[in-house]
PQR file with spaces between the fields and no chain letter, atoms N, CA, C, O and H, PARSE charges and radii, in Angstrom:
ATOM       1  N    UNK     1     142.150  123.466   32.938 -0.4000 1.5000
ATOM       2  CA   UNK     1     142.225  122.887   31.622 -0.0000 2.0000
ATOM       3  C    UNK     1     142.685  121.443   31.645  0.5500 1.7000
ATOM       4  O    UNK     1     142.942  120.860   30.592 -0.5500 1.4000
ATOM       5  N    UNK     2     142.790  120.869   32.803 -0.4000 1.5000
ATOM       6  CA   UNK     2     143.271  119.498   32.907 -0.0000 2.0000
ATOM       7  C    UNK     2     142.526  118.749   33.978  0.5500 1.7000
ATOM       8  O    UNK     2     141.508  119.213   34.491 -0.5500 1.4000
ATOM       9  H    UNK     2     142.581  121.342   33.659  0.4000 1.0000
ATOM      10  N    UNK     3     143.033  117.607   34.304 -0.4000 1.5000
ATOM      11  CA   UNK     3     142.451  116.760   35.339 -0.0000 2.0000
ATOM      12  C    UNK     3     143.396  116.759   36.532  0.5500 1.7000
ATOM      13  O    UNK     3     144.603  116.574   36.379 -0.5500 1.4000
ATOM      14  H    UNK     3     143.860  117.230   33.886  0.4000 1.0000
ATOM      15  N    UNK     4     142.843  116.964   37.711 -0.4000 1.5000
ATOM      16  CA   UNK     4     143.628  116.884   38.941 -0.0000 2.0000
ATOM      17  C    UNK     4     143.419  115.493   39.522  0.5500 1.7000
ATOM      18  O    UNK     4     142.293  115.084   39.807 -0.5500 1.4000
ATOM      19  H    UNK     4     141.862  117.115   37.836  0.4000 1.0000
ATOM      20  N    UNK     5     144.523  114.774   39.692 -0.4000 1.5000
ATOM      21  CA   UNK     5     144.476  113.414   40.222 -0.0000 2.0000
ATOM      22  C    UNK     5     145.079  113.429   41.625  0.5500 1.7000
ATOM      23  O    UNK     5     146.216  113.855   41.831 -0.5500 1.4000
ATOM      24  H    UNK     5     145.438  115.106   39.461  0.4000 1.0000
ATOM      25  N    UNK     6     144.299  112.961   42.560 -0.4000 1.5000
ATOM      26  CA   UNK     6     144.750  112.842   43.953 -0.0000 2.0000
ATOM      27  C    UNK     6     145.178  111.389   44.159  0.5500 1.7000
ATOM      28  O    UNK     6     144.338  110.489   44.191 -0.5500 1.4000
ATOM      29  H    UNK     6     143.376  112.616   42.393  0.4000 1.0000
ATOM      30  N    UNK     7     146.471  111.167   44.296 -0.4000 1.5000
ATOM      31  CA   UNK     7     147.017  109.841   44.545 -0.0000 2.0000
ATOM      32  C    UNK     7     147.064  109.645   46.054  0.5500 1.7000
ATOM      33  O    UNK     7     147.971  110.132   46.729 -0.5500 1.4000
ATOM      34  H    UNK     7     147.153  111.899   44.270  0.4000 1.0000
ATOM      35  N    UNK     8     146.096  108.942   46.561 -0.4000 1.5000
ATOM      36  CA   UNK     8     145.937  108.768   48.010 -0.0000 2.0000
ATOM      37  C    UNK     8     146.717  107.533   48.467  0.5500 1.7000
ATOM      38  O    UNK     8     146.569  106.445   47.910 -0.5500 1.4000
ATOM      39  H    UNK     8     145.359  108.547   46.013  0.4000 1.0000
ATOM      40  N    UNK     9     147.546  107.724   49.489 -0.4000 1.5000
ATOM      41  CA   UNK     9     148.393  106.634   49.982 -0.0000 2.0000
ATOM      42  C    UNK     9     148.532  106.744   51.489  0.5500 1.7000
ATOM      43  O    UNK     9     148.540  107.844   52.040 -0.5500 1.4000
ATOM      44  H    UNK     9     147.666  108.608   49.942  0.4000 1.0000
ATOM      45  N    UNK    10     148.641  105.613   52.146 -0.4000 1.5000
ATOM      46  CA   UNK    10     148.872  105.615   53.583 -0.0000 2.0000
ATOM      47  C    UNK    10     150.174  106.359   53.868  0.5500 1.7000
ATOM      48  O    UNK    10     151.183  106.138   53.199 -0.5500 1.4000
ATOM      49  H    UNK    10     148.635  104.719   51.698  0.4000 1.0000
ATOM      50  N    UNK    11     150.141  107.231   54.854 -0.4000 1.5000
ATOM      51  CA   UNK    11     151.327  108.037   55.161 -0.0000 2.0000
ATOM      52  C    UNK    11     152.530  107.173   55.517  0.5500 1.7000
ATOM      53  O    UNK    11     153.664  107.526   55.194 -0.5500 1.4000
ATOM      54  H    UNK    11     149.321  107.410   55.398  0.4000 1.0000
ATOM      55  N    UNK    12     152.296  106.068   56.164 -0.4000 1.5000
ATOM      56  CA   UNK    12     153.409  105.192   56.560 -0.0000 2.0000
ATOM      57  C    UNK    12     154.100  104.554   55.360  0.5500 1.7000
ATOM      58  O    UNK    12     155.211  104.040   55.488 -0.5500 1.4000
ATOM      59  H    UNK    12     151.375  105.781   56.426  0.4000 1.0000
ATOM      60  N    UNK    13     153.453  104.582   54.191 -0.4000 1.5000
ATOM      61  CA   UNK    13     154.034  103.991   52.989 -0.0000 2.0000
ATOM      62  C    UNK    13     154.734  105.022   52.103  0.5500 1.7000
ATOM      63  O    UNK    13     155.298  104.656   51.072 -0.5500 1.4000
ATOM      64  H    UNK    13     152.550  105.000   54.087  0.4000 1.0000
ATOM      65  N    UNK    14     154.710  106.280   52.474 -0.4000 1.5000
ATOM      66  CA   UNK    14     155.355  107.317   51.673 -0.0000 2.0000
ATOM      67  C    UNK    14     156.863  107.285   51.846  0.5500 1.7000
ATOM      68  O    UNK    14     157.371  107.018   52.935 -0.5500 1.4000
ATOM      69  H    UNK    14     154.251  106.578   53.312  0.4000 1.0000
ATOM      70  N    UNK    15     157.561  107.555   50.774 -0.4000 1.5000
ATOM      71  CA   UNK    15     159.017  107.690   50.855 -0.0000 2.0000
ATOM      72  C    UNK    15     159.337  108.958   51.632  0.5500 1.7000
ATOM      73  O    UNK    15     158.695  109.989   51.430 -0.5500 1.4000
ATOM      74  H    UNK    15     157.148  107.772   49.889  0.4000 1.0000
ATOM      75  N    UNK    16     160.317  108.890   52.513 -0.4000 1.5000
ATOM      76  CA   UNK    16     160.646  110.047   53.332 -0.0000 2.0000
ATOM      77  C    UNK    16     162.101  110.477   53.211  0.5500 1.7000
ATOM      78  O    UNK    16     162.466  111.545   53.702 -0.5500 1.4000
ATOM      79  H    UNK    16     160.838  108.052   52.677  0.4000 1.0000
ATOM      80  N    UNK    17     162.931  109.676   52.574 -0.4000 1.5000
ATOM      81  CA   UNK    17     164.346  110.011   52.440 -0.0000 2.0000
ATOM      82  C    UNK    17     164.519  111.283   51.619  0.5500 1.7000
ATOM      83  O    UNK    17     163.961  111.412   50.530 -0.5500 1.4000
ATOM      84  H    UNK    17     162.634  108.808   52.175  0.4000 1.0000
ATOM      85  N    UNK    18     165.294  112.215   52.149 -0.4000 1.5000
ATOM      86  CA   UNK    18     165.629  113.464   51.452 -0.0000 2.0000
ATOM      87  C    UNK    18     164.400  114.265   51.023  0.5500 1.7000
ATOM      88  O    UNK    18     164.425  114.937   49.992 -0.5500 1.4000
ATOM      89  H    UNK    18     165.748  112.111   53.034  0.4000 1.0000
ATOM      90  N    UNK    19     163.340  114.195   51.803 -0.4000 1.5000
ATOM      91  CA   UNK    19     162.115  114.936   51.494 -0.0000 2.0000
ATOM      92  C    UNK    19     161.914  115.987   52.579  0.5500 1.7000
ATOM      93  O    UNK    19     161.691  115.638   53.738 -0.5500 1.4000
ATOM      94  H    UNK    19     163.320  113.649   52.641  0.4000 1.0000
ATOM      95  N    UNK    20     161.990  117.255   52.224 -0.4000 1.5000
ATOM      96  CA   UNK    20     161.891  118.324   53.221 -0.0000 2.0000
ATOM      97  C    UNK    20     160.647  118.252   54.106  0.5500 1.7000
ATOM      98  O    UNK    20     160.730  118.516   55.306 -0.5500 1.4000
ATOM      99  H    UNK    20     162.171  117.538   51.283  0.4000 1.0000
ATOM     100  N    UNK    21     159.507  117.901   53.537 -0.4000 1.5000
ATOM     101  CA   UNK    21     158.290  117.845   54.339 -0.0000 2.0000
ATOM     102  C    UNK    21     158.263  116.667   55.300  0.5500 1.7000
ATOM     103  O    UNK    21     157.417  116.610   56.192 -0.5500 1.4000
ATOM     104  H    UNK    21     159.439  117.686   52.563  0.4000 1.0000
ATOM     105  N    UNK    22     159.187  115.723   55.123 -0.4000 1.5000
ATOM     106  CA   UNK    22     159.234  114.534   55.974 -0.0000 2.0000
ATOM     107  C    UNK    22     160.198  114.678   57.138  0.5500 1.7000
ATOM     108  O    UNK    22     160.338  113.757   57.943 -0.5500 1.4000
ATOM     109  H    UNK    22     159.875  115.769   54.398  0.4000 1.0000
ATOM     110  N    UNK    23     160.849  115.797   57.236 -0.4000 1.5000
ATOM     111  CA   UNK    23     161.864  115.971   58.294 -0.0000 2.0000
ATOM     112  C    UNK    23     161.293  115.837   59.705  0.5500 1.7000
ATOM     113  O    UNK    23     162.013  115.456   60.627 -0.5500 1.4000
ATOM     114  H    UNK    23     160.736  116.545   56.582  0.4000 1.0000
ATOM     115  N    UNK    24     160.032  116.140   59.878 -0.4000 1.5000
ATOM     116  CA   UNK    24     159.409  116.042   61.198 -0.0000 2.0000
ATOM     117  C    UNK    24     158.877  114.667   61.522  0.5500 1.7000
ATOM     118  O    UNK    24     158.256  114.472   62.567 -0.5500 1.4000
ATOM     119  H    UNK    24     159.447  116.450   59.129  0.4000 1.0000
ATOM     120  N    UNK    25     159.111  113.712   60.643 -0.4000 1.5000
ATOM     121  CA   UNK    25     158.648  112.349   60.867 -0.0000 2.0000
ATOM     122  C    UNK    25     157.173  112.182   60.562  0.5500 1.7000
ATOM     123  O    UNK    25     156.525  113.083   60.028 -0.5500 1.4000
ATOM     124  H    UNK    25     159.615  113.870   59.794  0.4000 1.0000
ATOM     125  N    UNK    26     156.656  111.022   60.906 -0.4000 1.5000
ATOM     126  CA   UNK    26     155.275  110.669   60.589 -0.0000 2.0000
ATOM     127  C    UNK    26     154.278  111.601   61.276  0.5500 1.7000
ATOM     128  O    UNK    26     153.201  111.856   60.737 -0.5500 1.4000
ATOM     129  H    UNK    26     157.182  110.290   61.339  0.4000 1.0000
ATOM     130  N    UNK    27     154.621  112.109   62.452 -0.4000 1.5000
ATOM     131  CA   UNK    27     153.724  113.021   63.155 -0.0000 2.0000
ATOM     132  C    UNK    27     153.522  114.309   62.359  0.5500 1.7000
ATOM     133  O    UNK    27     152.401  114.806   62.249 -0.5500 1.4000
ATOM     134  H    UNK    27     155.496  111.902   62.890  0.4000 1.0000
ATOM     135  N    UNK    28     154.600  114.843   61.810 -0.4000 1.5000
ATOM     136  CA   UNK    28     154.525  116.061   61.003 -0.0000 2.0000
ATOM     137  C    UNK    28     153.757  115.812   59.705  0.5500 1.7000
ATOM     138  O    UNK    28     152.939  116.631   59.288 -0.5500 1.4000
ATOM     139  H    UNK    28     155.511  114.439   61.899  0.4000 1.0000
ATOM     140  N    UNK    29     154.032  114.675   59.077 -0.4000 1.5000
ATOM     141  CA   UNK    29     153.306  114.324   57.853 -0.0000 2.0000
ATOM     142  C    UNK    29     151.807  114.200   58.130  0.5500 1.7000
ATOM     143  O    UNK    29     150.986  114.670   57.342 -0.5500 1.4000
ATOM     144  H    UNK    29     154.696  114.009   59.416  0.4000 1.0000
ATOM     145  N    UNK    30     151.459  113.579   59.230 -0.4000 1.5000
ATOM     146  CA   UNK    30     150.061  113.413   59.602 -0.0000 2.0000
ATOM     147  C    UNK    30     149.393  114.770   59.834  0.5500 1.7000
ATOM     148  O    UNK    30     148.251  114.986   59.428 -0.5500 1.4000
ATOM     149  H    UNK    30     152.126  113.197   59.870  0.4000 1.0000
ATOM     150  N    UNK    31     150.106  115.667   60.481 -0.4000 1.5000
ATOM     151  CA   UNK    31     149.589  117.019   60.718 -0.0000 2.0000
ATOM     152  C    UNK    31     149.372  117.768   59.400  0.5500 1.7000
ATOM     153  O    UNK    31     148.324  118.381   59.198 -0.5500 1.4000
ATOM     154  H    UNK    31     151.034  115.492   60.811  0.4000 1.0000
ATOM     155  N    UNK    32     150.358  117.717   58.511 -0.4000 1.5000
ATOM     156  CA   UNK    32     150.228  118.367   57.201 -0.0000 2.0000
ATOM     157  C    UNK    32     149.073  117.776   56.403  0.5500 1.7000
ATOM     158  O    UNK    32     148.292  118.502   55.787 -0.5500 1.4000
ATOM     159  H    UNK    32     151.209  117.219   58.675  0.4000 1.0000
ATOM     160  N    UNK    33     148.976  116.454   56.420 -0.4000 1.5000
ATOM     161  CA   UNK    33     147.905  115.791   55.682 -0.0000 2.0000
ATOM     162  C    UNK    33     146.537  116.225   56.214  0.5500 1.7000
ATOM     163  O    UNK    33     145.637  116.550   55.439 -0.5500 1.4000
ATOM     164  H    UNK    33     149.610  115.864   56.920  0.4000 1.0000
ATOM     165  N    UNK    34     146.392  116.227   57.518 -0.4000 1.5000
ATOM     166  CA   UNK    34     145.107  116.634   58.094 -0.0000 2.0000
ATOM     167  C    UNK    34     144.774  118.083   57.769  0.5500 1.7000
ATOM     168  O    UNK    34     143.608  118.421   57.568 -0.5500 1.4000
ATOM     169  H    UNK    34     147.123  115.963   58.147  0.4000 1.0000
ATOM     170  N    UNK    35     145.781  118.936   57.715 -0.4000 1.5000
ATOM     171  CA   UNK    35     145.560  120.339   57.345 -0.0000 2.0000
ATOM     172  C    UNK    35     145.155  120.484   55.880  0.5500 1.7000
ATOM     173  O    UNK    35     144.393  121.388   55.536 -0.5500 1.4000
ATOM     174  H    UNK    35     146.729  118.662   57.878  0.4000 1.0000
ATOM     175  N    UNK    36     145.653  119.610   55.022 -0.4000 1.5000
ATOM     176  CA   UNK    36     145.469  119.755   53.569 -0.0000 2.0000
ATOM     177  C    UNK    36     144.440  118.803   52.960  0.5500 1.7000
ATOM     178  O    UNK    36     144.060  118.968   51.801 -0.5500 1.4000
ATOM     179  H    UNK    36     146.272  118.875   55.302  0.4000 1.0000
ATOM     180  N    UNK    37     143.995  117.833   53.709 -0.4000 1.5000
ATOM     181  CA   UNK    37     143.125  116.780   53.189 -0.0000 2.0000
ATOM     182  C    UNK    37     141.919  117.337   52.428  0.5500 1.7000
ATOM     183  O    UNK    37     141.656  116.904   51.306 -0.5500 1.4000
ATOM     184  H    UNK    37     144.304  117.699   54.650  0.4000 1.0000
ATOM     185  N    UNK    38     141.194  118.270   53.002 -0.4000 1.5000
ATOM     186  CA   UNK    38     140.008  118.830   52.344 -0.0000 2.0000
ATOM     187  C    UNK    38     140.381  119.546   51.045  0.5500 1.7000
ATOM     188  O    UNK    38     139.636  119.485   50.066 -0.5500 1.4000
ATOM     189  H    UNK    38     141.408  118.622   53.913  0.4000 1.0000
ATOM     190  N    UNK    39     141.525  120.221   51.033 -0.4000 1.5000
ATOM     191  CA   UNK    39     141.979  120.876   49.804 -0.0000 2.0000
ATOM     192  C    UNK    39     142.217  119.847   48.700  0.5500 1.7000
ATOM     193  O    UNK    39     141.793  120.034   47.560 -0.5500 1.4000
ATOM     194  H    UNK    39     142.130  120.271   51.828  0.4000 1.0000
ATOM     195  N    UNK    40     142.905  118.754   49.057 -0.4000 1.5000
ATOM     196  CA   UNK    40     143.175  117.700   48.084 -0.0000 2.0000
ATOM     197  C    UNK    40     141.872  117.128   47.538  0.5500 1.7000
ATOM     198  O    UNK    40     141.710  116.973   46.328 -0.5500 1.4000
ATOM     199  H    UNK    40     143.250  118.602   49.983  0.4000 1.0000
ATOM     200  N    UNK    41     140.945  116.816   48.444 -0.4000 1.5000
ATOM     201  CA   UNK    41     139.679  116.211   48.036 -0.0000 2.0000
ATOM     202  C    UNK    41     138.849  117.161   47.186  0.5500 1.7000
ATOM     203  O    UNK    41     138.237  116.735   46.206 -0.5500 1.4000
ATOM     204  H    UNK    41     141.077  116.943   49.427  0.4000 1.0000
ATOM     205  N    UNK    42     138.818  118.424   47.540 -0.4000 1.5000
ATOM     206  CA   UNK    42     138.024  119.397   46.794 -0.0000 2.0000
ATOM     207  C    UNK    42     138.607  119.695   45.411  0.5500 1.7000
ATOM     208  O    UNK    42     137.862  119.968   44.469 -0.5500 1.4000
ATOM     209  H    UNK    42     139.315  118.770   48.335  0.4000 1.0000
ATOM     210  N    UNK    43     139.920  119.643   45.288 -0.4000 1.5000
ATOM     211  CA   UNK    43     140.569  119.960   44.015 -0.0000 2.0000
ATOM     212  C    UNK    43     140.558  118.778   43.045  0.5500 1.7000
ATOM     213  O    UNK    43     140.651  118.964   41.832 -0.5500 1.4000
ATOM     214  H    UNK    43     140.525  119.422   46.053  0.4000 1.0000
ATOM     215  N    UNK    44     140.445  117.570   43.581 -0.4000 1.5000
ATOM     216  CA   UNK    44     140.598  116.364   42.759 -0.0000 2.0000
ATOM     217  C    UNK    44     139.397  116.101   41.858  0.5500 1.7000
ATOM     218  O    UNK    44     138.244  116.169   42.282 -0.5500 1.4000
ATOM     219  H    UNK    44     140.369  117.419   44.567  0.4000 1.0000
ATOM     220  N    UNK    45     139.709  115.799   40.599 -0.4000 1.5000
ATOM     221  CA   UNK    45     138.701  115.285   39.681 -0.0000 2.0000
ATOM     222  C    UNK    45     138.615  113.768   39.809  0.5500 1.7000
ATOM     223  O    UNK    45     137.566  113.159   39.594 -0.5500 1.4000
ATOM     224  H    UNK    45     140.646  115.744   40.254  0.4000 1.0000
ATOM     225  N    UNK    46     139.744  113.185   40.162 -0.4000 1.5000
ATOM     226  CA   UNK    46     139.877  111.736   40.269 -0.0000 2.0000
ATOM     227  C    UNK    46     140.694  111.428   41.513  0.5500 1.7000
ATOM     228  O    UNK    46     141.709  112.076   41.767 -0.5500 1.4000
ATOM     229  H    UNK    46     140.596  113.679   40.336  0.4000 1.0000
ATOM     230  N    UNK    47     140.254  110.435   42.295 -0.4000 1.5000
ATOM     231  CA   UNK    47     141.004  109.974   43.459 -0.0000 2.0000
ATOM     232  C    UNK    47     141.381  108.520   43.227  0.5500 1.7000
ATOM     233  O    UNK    47     140.528  107.681   42.937 -0.5500 1.4000
ATOM     234  H    UNK    47     139.430  109.908   42.088  0.4000 1.0000
ATOM     235  N    UNK    48     142.666  108.235   43.360 -0.4000 1.5000
ATOM     236  CA   UNK    48     143.169  106.868   43.187 -0.0000 2.0000
ATOM     237  C    UNK    48     143.841  106.434   44.483  0.5500 1.7000
ATOM     238  O    UNK    48     144.750  107.103   44.976 -0.5500 1.4000
ATOM     239  H    UNK    48     143.359  108.916   43.596  0.4000 1.0000
ATOM     240  N    UNK    49     143.393  105.321   45.026 -0.4000 1.5000
ATOM     241  CA   UNK    49     144.023  104.741   46.207 -0.0000 2.0000
ATOM     242  C    UNK    49     145.244  103.977   45.722  0.5500 1.7000
ATOM     243  O    UNK    49     145.112  102.965   45.033 -0.5500 1.4000
ATOM     244  H    UNK    49     142.655  104.778   44.627  0.4000 1.0000
ATOM     245  N    UNK    50     146.429  104.452   46.077 -0.4000 1.5000
ATOM     246  CA   UNK    50     147.666  103.841   45.580 -0.0000 2.0000
ATOM     247  C    UNK    50     148.257  102.819   46.547  0.5500 1.7000
ATOM     248  O    UNK    50     149.425  102.449   46.430 -0.5500 1.4000
ATOM     249  H    UNK    50     146.536  105.274   46.637  0.4000 1.0000
ATOM     250  N    UNK    51     147.451  102.370   47.496 -0.4000 1.5000
ATOM     251  CA   UNK    51     147.921  101.345   48.422 -0.0000 2.0000
ATOM     252  C    UNK    51     147.851   99.953   47.803  0.5500 1.7000
ATOM     253  O    UNK    51     148.416   99.001   48.343 -0.5500 1.4000
ATOM     254  H    UNK    51     146.502  102.671   47.591  0.4000 1.0000
ATOM     255  N    UNK    52     147.163   99.834   46.676 -0.4000 1.5000
ATOM     256  CA   UNK    52     147.033   98.544   46.011 -0.0000 2.0000
ATOM     257  C    UNK    52     148.144   98.366   44.970  0.5500 1.7000
ATOM     258  O    UNK    52     149.028   99.214   44.847 -0.5500 1.4000
ATOM     259  H    UNK    52     146.704  100.607   46.238  0.4000 1.0000
ATOM     260  N    UNK    53     148.093   97.281   44.238 -0.4000 1.5000
ATOM     261  CA   UNK    53     149.070   96.968   43.194 -0.0000 2.0000
ATOM     262  C    UNK    53     149.171   98.112   42.182  0.5500 1.7000
ATOM     263  O    UNK    53     148.153   98.658   41.758 -0.5500 1.4000
ATOM     264  H    UNK    53     147.376   96.592   44.338  0.4000 1.0000
ATOM     265  N    UNK    54     150.386   98.469   41.799 -0.4000 1.5000
ATOM     266  CA   UNK    54     150.624   99.599   40.901 -0.0000 2.0000
ATOM     267  C    UNK    54     149.943   99.411   39.546  0.5500 1.7000
ATOM     268  O    UNK    54     149.450  100.379   38.967 -0.5500 1.4000
ATOM     269  H    UNK    54     151.213   98.025   42.144  0.4000 1.0000
ATOM     270  N    UNK    55     149.910   98.198   39.039 -0.4000 1.5000
ATOM     271  CA   UNK    55     149.250   97.945   37.750 -0.0000 2.0000
ATOM     272  C    UNK    55     147.743   98.169   37.856  0.5500 1.7000
ATOM     273  O    UNK    55     147.115   98.694   36.936 -0.5500 1.4000
ATOM     274  H    UNK    55     150.311   97.412   39.509  0.4000 1.0000
ATOM     275  N    UNK    56     147.180   97.767   38.974 -0.4000 1.5000
ATOM     276  CA   UNK    56     145.752   97.994   39.191 -0.0000 2.0000
ATOM     277  C    UNK    56     145.457   99.478   39.320  0.5500 1.7000
ATOM     278  O    UNK    56     144.439   99.958   38.821 -0.5500 1.4000
ATOM     279  H    UNK    56     147.690   97.340   39.722  0.4000 1.0000
ATOM     280  N    UNK    57     146.340  100.203   39.985 -0.4000 1.5000
ATOM     281  CA   UNK    57     146.190  101.661   40.103 -0.0000 2.0000
ATOM     282  C    UNK    57     146.198  102.314   38.727  0.5500 1.7000
ATOM     283  O    UNK    57     145.376  103.184   38.437 -0.5500 1.4000
ATOM     284  H    UNK    57     147.167   99.813   40.390  0.4000 1.0000
ATOM     285  N    UNK    58     147.122  101.893   37.894 -0.4000 1.5000
ATOM     286  CA   UNK    58     147.236  102.460   36.545 -0.0000 2.0000
ATOM     287  C    UNK    58     145.981  102.162   35.719  0.5500 1.7000
ATOM     288  O    UNK    58     145.494  103.036   35.002 -0.5500 1.4000
ATOM     289  H    UNK    58     147.790  101.187   38.130  0.4000 1.0000
ATOM     290  N    UNK    59     145.459  100.947   35.814 -0.4000 1.5000
ATOM     291  CA   UNK    59     144.242  100.594   35.091 -0.0000 2.0000
ATOM     292  C    UNK    59     143.055  101.440   35.566  0.5500 1.7000
ATOM     293  O    UNK    59     142.274  101.943   34.758 -0.5500 1.4000
ATOM     294  H    UNK    59     145.855  100.237   36.397  0.4000 1.0000
ATOM     295  N    UNK    60     142.936  101.585   36.880 -0.4000 1.5000
ATOM     296  CA   UNK    60     141.838  102.383   37.426 -0.0000 2.0000
ATOM     297  C    UNK    60     141.966  103.833   37.011  0.5500 1.7000
ATOM     298  O    UNK    60     140.970  104.476   36.681 -0.5500 1.4000
ATOM     299  H    UNK    60     143.570  101.176   37.536  0.4000 1.0000
ATOM     300  N    UNK    61     143.180  104.355   37.023 -0.4000 1.5000
ATOM     301  CA   UNK    61     143.410  105.740   36.624 -0.0000 2.0000
ATOM     302  C    UNK    61     143.026  105.947   35.163  0.5500 1.7000
ATOM     303  O    UNK    61     142.338  106.912   34.830 -0.5500 1.4000
ATOM     304  H    UNK    61     143.989  103.833   37.291  0.4000 1.0000
ATOM     305  N    UNK    62     143.465  105.052   34.300 -0.4000 1.5000
ATOM     306  CA   UNK    62     143.127  105.158   32.880 -0.0000 2.0000
ATOM     307  C    UNK    62     141.610  105.143   32.688  0.5500 1.7000
ATOM     308  O    UNK    62     141.071  105.943   31.923 -0.5500 1.4000
ATOM     309  H    UNK    62     144.024  104.268   34.571  0.4000 1.0000
ATOM     310  N    UNK    63     140.930  104.245   33.372 -0.4000 1.5000
ATOM     311  CA   UNK    63     139.475  104.127   33.237 -0.0000 2.0000
ATOM     312  C    UNK    63     138.780  105.394   33.743  0.5500 1.7000
ATOM     313  O    UNK    63     137.857  105.891   33.097 -0.5500 1.4000
ATOM     314  H    UNK    63     141.367  103.595   33.994  0.4000 1.0000
ATOM     315  N    UNK    64     139.209  105.915   34.877 -0.4000 1.5000
ATOM     316  CA   UNK    64     138.589  107.116   35.417 -0.0000 2.0000
ATOM     317  C    UNK    64     138.803  108.319   34.513  0.5500 1.7000
ATOM     318  O    UNK    64     137.888  109.120   34.318 -0.5500 1.4000
ATOM     319  H    UNK    64     139.958  105.512   35.402  0.4000 1.0000
ATOM     320  N    UNK    65     139.996  108.453   33.963 -0.4000 1.5000
ATOM     321  CA   UNK    65     140.264  109.566   33.043 -0.0000 2.0000
ATOM     322  C    UNK    65     139.471  109.379   31.752  0.5500 1.7000
ATOM     323  O    UNK    65     138.919  110.336   31.210 -0.5500 1.4000
ATOM     324  H    UNK    65     140.739  107.803   34.122  0.4000 1.0000
ATOM     325  N    UNK    66     139.420  108.162   31.276 -0.4000 1.5000
ATOM     326  CA   UNK    66     138.650  107.880   30.060 -0.0000 2.0000
ATOM     327  C    UNK    66     137.182  108.261   30.266  0.5500 1.7000
ATOM     328  O    UNK    66     136.549  108.810   29.364 -0.5500 1.4000
ATOM     329  H    UNK    66     139.868  107.384   31.717  0.4000 1.0000
ATOM     330  N    UNK    67     136.650  107.975   31.437 -0.4000 1.5000
ATOM     331  CA   UNK    67     135.259  108.328   31.737 -0.0000 2.0000
ATOM     332  C    UNK    67     135.060  109.833   31.822  0.5500 1.7000
ATOM     333  O    UNK    67     134.007  110.344   31.441 -0.5500 1.4000
ATOM     334  H    UNK    67     137.164  107.529   32.170  0.4000 1.0000
ATOM     335  N    UNK    68     136.077  110.555   32.324 -0.4000 1.5000
ATOM     336  CA   UNK    68     135.994  112.014   32.468 -0.0000 2.0000
ATOM     337  C    UNK    68     136.173  112.727   31.129  0.5500 1.7000
ATOM     338  O    UNK    68     135.480  113.701   30.838 -0.5500 1.4000
ATOM     339  H    UNK    68     136.933  110.140   32.634  0.4000 1.0000
ATOM     340  N    UNK    69     137.116  112.230   30.315 -0.4000 1.5000
ATOM     341  CA   UNK    69     137.435  112.885   29.042 -0.0000 2.0000
ATOM     342  C    UNK    69     137.526  111.825   27.949  0.5500 1.7000
ATOM     343  O    UNK    69     138.626  111.482   27.516 -0.5500 1.4000
ATOM     344  H    UNK    69     137.680  111.439   30.552  0.4000 1.0000
ATOM     345  N    UNK    70     136.395  111.305   27.500 -0.4000 1.5000
ATOM     346  CA   UNK    70     136.431  110.211   26.515 -0.0000 2.0000
ATOM     347  C    UNK    70     137.079  110.590   25.180  0.5500 1.7000
ATOM     348  O    UNK    70     137.577  109.717   24.469 -0.5500 1.4000
ATOM     349  H    UNK    70     135.501  111.584   27.852  0.4000 1.0000
ATOM     350  N    UNK    71     137.078  111.875   24.833 -0.4000 1.5000
ATOM     351  CA   UNK    71     137.662  112.263   23.551 -0.0000 2.0000
ATOM     352  C    UNK    71     139.178  112.088   23.499  0.5500 1.7000
ATOM     353  O    UNK    71     139.766  112.140   22.419 -0.5500 1.4000
ATOM     354  H    UNK    71     136.673  112.584   25.410  0.4000 1.0000
ATOM     355  N    UNK    72     139.810  111.883   24.637 -0.4000 1.5000
ATOM     356  CA   UNK    72     141.260  111.621   24.649 -0.0000 2.0000
ATOM     357  C    UNK    72     141.582  110.200   24.188  0.5500 1.7000
ATOM     358  O    UNK    72     142.718  109.906   23.816 -0.5500 1.4000
ATOM     359  H    UNK    72     139.332  111.840   25.514  0.4000 1.0000
ATOM     360  N    UNK    73     140.598  109.340   24.214 -0.4000 1.5000
ATOM     361  CA   UNK    73     140.862  107.916   23.946 -0.0000 2.0000
ATOM     362  C    UNK    73     140.234  107.458   22.659  0.5500 1.7000
ATOM     363  O    UNK    73     140.363  106.290   22.291 -0.5500 1.4000
ATOM     364  H    UNK    73     139.675  109.579   24.516  0.4000 1.0000
């Protein structure tokens, strides 16, 4: 009943402090990501690359959602 947004970001740019899944370091994160990548891609209605400027990400997200569900806008 909603939109699934996959916020894609380089693993090296993810916050890791006090995050249980980050306890194994970048190697563990990379392993988890590779195991789950297809699930994320298949479930997503919208994919946003969050490695760019946050304002640009927000604009792209709004536009993609508007295109998917124009009656919300």
